C-alpha positions as CSV (number, residue, x, y, z in Angstrom):
1,M,-92.2,23.0,41.2
2,K,-92.5,26.7,41.9
3,L,-93.3,29.2,39.3
4,P,-90.9,32.1,39.0
5,T,-92.1,35.4,40.4
6,P,-91.6,38.8,38.6
7,V,-88.7,39.5,41.0
8,D,-87.1,36.2,39.9
9,L,-87.6,37.2,36.3
10,M,-86.0,40.6,36.8
11,R,-83.1,39.0,38.6
12,A,-82.7,36.6,35.7
13,A,-82.9,39.4,33.2
14,H,-80.4,41.4,35.1
15,L,-78.0,38.4,35.3
16,G,-78.5,37.7,31.6
17,T,-77.7,41.3,30.8
18,E,-74.5,41.1,32.8
19,Q,-73.6,37.9,31.3
20,A,-74.3,39.3,27.8
21,K,-72.0,42.3,28.7
22,E,-69.3,39.9,29.7
23,M,-69.8,37.9,26.6
24,I,-69.7,41.1,24.4
25,D,-66.5,42.1,26.3
26,L,-65.1,38.6,25.5
27,V,-65.6,39.0,21.7
28,P,-62.5,41.2,21.1
29,R,-60.5,39.0,23.3
30,V,-61.7,35.9,21.4
31,I,-61.0,37.6,18.1
32,A,-57.5,38.6,19.4
33,G,-57.1,35.0,20.6
34,V,-58.1,33.6,17.2
35,G,-55.5,35.9,15.6
36,R,-52.9,34.8,18.0
37,M,-53.8,31.2,17.4
38,E,-53.5,31.8,13.6
39,K,-50.1,33.4,14.2
40,L,-49.1,30.4,16.4
41,L,-50.2,28.0,13.7
42,D,-48.3,29.9,11.1
43,D,-45.2,29.9,13.3
44,A,-45.7,26.2,14.0
45,E,-46.0,25.5,10.2
46,N,-42.8,27.5,9.6
47,L,-41.0,25.7,12.4
48,I,-42.2,22.3,11.0
49,A,-40.9,23.3,7.5
50,R,-37.6,24.4,8.9
51,T,-37.4,21.2,10.9
52,E,-38.0,19.2,7.8
53,V,-35.1,21.1,6.1
54,V,-32.9,20.3,9.0
55,I,-34.0,16.7,9.0
56,D,-33.3,16.4,5.3
57,G,-29.9,17.9,5.8
58,A,-29.2,15.5,8.7
59,D,-30.3,12.6,6.5
60,R,-27.9,13.8,3.7
61,A,-25.1,14.2,6.3
62,R,-25.8,10.7,7.6
63,A,-25.7,9.3,4.1
64,D,-22.5,11.1,3.4
65,A,-21.1,9.9,6.7
66,E,-22.0,6.3,5.8
67,Q,-20.2,6.7,2.5
68,V,-17.2,8.1,4.2
69,A,-17.3,5.2,6.7
70,I,-17.5,2.7,3.9
71,R,-14.5,4.3,2.1
72,A,-12.6,4.5,5.4
73,E,-13.3,0.8,6.0
74,A,-11.9,0.0,2.6
75,I,-8.8,2.2,3.3
76,V,-8.3,0.5,6.7
77,T,-8.6,-3.0,5.0
78,R,-6.1,-2.0,2.4
79,A,-3.8,-0.6,5.0
80,E,-4.0,-3.8,7.0
81,Q,-3.1,-5.8,3.9
82,L,-0.1,-3.5,3.3
83,V,1.0,-3.9,6.9
84,G,0.7,-7.6,6.6
85,R,2.7,-7.7,3.4
86,T,5.3,-5.3,4.9
87,E,5.6,-7.5,8.0
88,E,6.2,-10.5,5.6
89,M,8.8,-8.5,3.7
90,V,10.5,-7.4,7.0
91,T,10.7,-11.0,8.1
92,R,12.2,-12.1,4.8
93,V,14.7,-9.2,4.8
94,D,15.6,-10.0,8.4
95,A,16.3,-13.6,7.4
96,V,18.6,-12.3,4.6
97,L,20.3,-9.7,6.7
98,A,21.0,-11.9,9.7
99,P,24.0,-13.7,8.1
100,V,25.2,-10.5,6.6
101,E,25.3,-8.8,10.0
102,D,27.6,-11.5,11.2
103,L,29.7,-11.4,8.1
104,A,29.9,-7.6,7.6
105,P,32.4,-6.8,10.3
106,K,34.8,-9.4,8.8
107,A,34.1,-8.6,5.1
108,L,34.0,-4.8,5.2
109,P,37.8,-4.4,5.9
110,I,38.6,-6.9,3.1
111,A,36.2,-5.2,0.7
112,D,37.7,-1.8,1.6
113,E,41.2,-3.1,0.9
114,V,40.1,-4.6,-2.5
115,V,38.2,-1.5,-3.5
116,S,41.2,0.8,-2.5
117,S,43.6,-1.4,-4.5
118,I,41.6,-1.1,-7.8
119,D,42.3,1.9,-9.9
120,R,40.1,3.4,-12.6
121,Q,42.2,2.0,-15.5
122,E,41.7,-1.6,-14.1
123,V,37.9,-1.0,-13.9
124,Q,37.9,0.3,-17.5
125,A,40.0,-2.7,-18.7
126,M,37.5,-5.1,-17.0
127,K,34.6,-3.2,-18.6
128,N,36.3,-3.5,-22.0
129,L,36.9,-7.2,-21.4
130,I,33.3,-7.8,-20.5
131,D,32.2,-5.9,-23.6
132,R,34.4,-8.1,-25.8
133,M,33.2,-11.4,-24.2
134,P,30.4,-12.1,-26.7
135,G,32.8,-11.8,-29.6
136,L,35.4,-13.9,-27.9
137,A,32.8,-16.6,-27.2
138,D,32.0,-16.7,-31.0
139,Q,35.7,-16.9,-31.9
140,I,36.2,-19.8,-29.4
141,E,33.2,-21.6,-31.0
142,H,35.0,-21.3,-34.4
143,I,38.5,-22.2,-33.0
144,G,37.2,-25.1,-30.9
145,P,37.0,-27.7,-33.7
146,D,40.4,-26.7,-35.0
147,V,42.0,-27.2,-31.5
148,T,40.3,-30.6,-31.3
149,H,41.9,-31.6,-34.7
150,I,45.3,-30.3,-33.5
151,L,44.9,-32.4,-30.2
152,E,44.0,-35.5,-32.2
153,A,47.0,-35.0,-34.5
154,V,49.4,-34.5,-31.6
155,T,47.9,-37.6,-29.9
156,D,48.4,-39.6,-33.1
157,L,52.0,-38.3,-33.4
158,A,52.7,-39.2,-29.8
159,H,51.5,-42.8,-30.5
160,A,53.6,-43.0,-33.6
161,V,56.7,-41.7,-31.9
162,R,56.4,-44.2,-29.1
163,G,56.4,-46.9,-31.7
164,L,59.8,-45.8,-33.0
165,P,62.8,-47.9,-31.9
166,G,64.8,-46.4,-29.0
167,M,62.0,-44.0,-27.9
168,G,61.7,-45.7,-24.5
169,M,65.2,-44.6,-23.6
170,F,64.3,-41.0,-24.5
171,V,61.1,-41.1,-22.4
172,R,63.0,-42.5,-19.3
173,R,65.7,-39.8,-19.7
174,G,63.0,-37.1,-19.9
175,E,61.4,-38.5,-16.7
176,R,64.8,-38.3,-14.9
177,K,65.3,-34.7,-15.9
178,D,61.9,-33.8,-14.7
179,E,62.7,-35.4,-11.3
180,E,66.0,-33.5,-11.1
181,D,64.3,-30.2,-11.9
182,D,61.6,-30.8,-9.2
183,E,64.4,-31.3,-6.6
């Protein structure tokens, strides 16, 4: 190993001074760089905070969208059920209307004639008759037994009259008259 000479030491001192100058010149740049790095870190932290807000909003939007999708699915299911029921009803209505379609061209002229032949007084009379039907039914229930008794009495009378002498001749004469009237 060689020992350094005074020239080598001077050169090393001169190089050390220049390097020290360069290092001193670097200090403001390093300080500025540290400041910039702090600003970059602050900006990055702000960006991360804003990103977290955006992500939270996106999560809420996704959750809301999932709720909307669930509700939409329920609506679609209900609509499909309604369409199915409607199709069933249309099928049943078609089955009912098919014979009517064949009958309508024949029946409509007849119905038109019937409707045009009825006047308002006839409709009112029919309505009044229908309104009186419950009362008439009650009266018929009360009259029914009396009519039955009358029929029994007439039947008994007919049997008694047949038993009278000479009644056979009257019966035959009545039958002949009926035959003559029919001709």
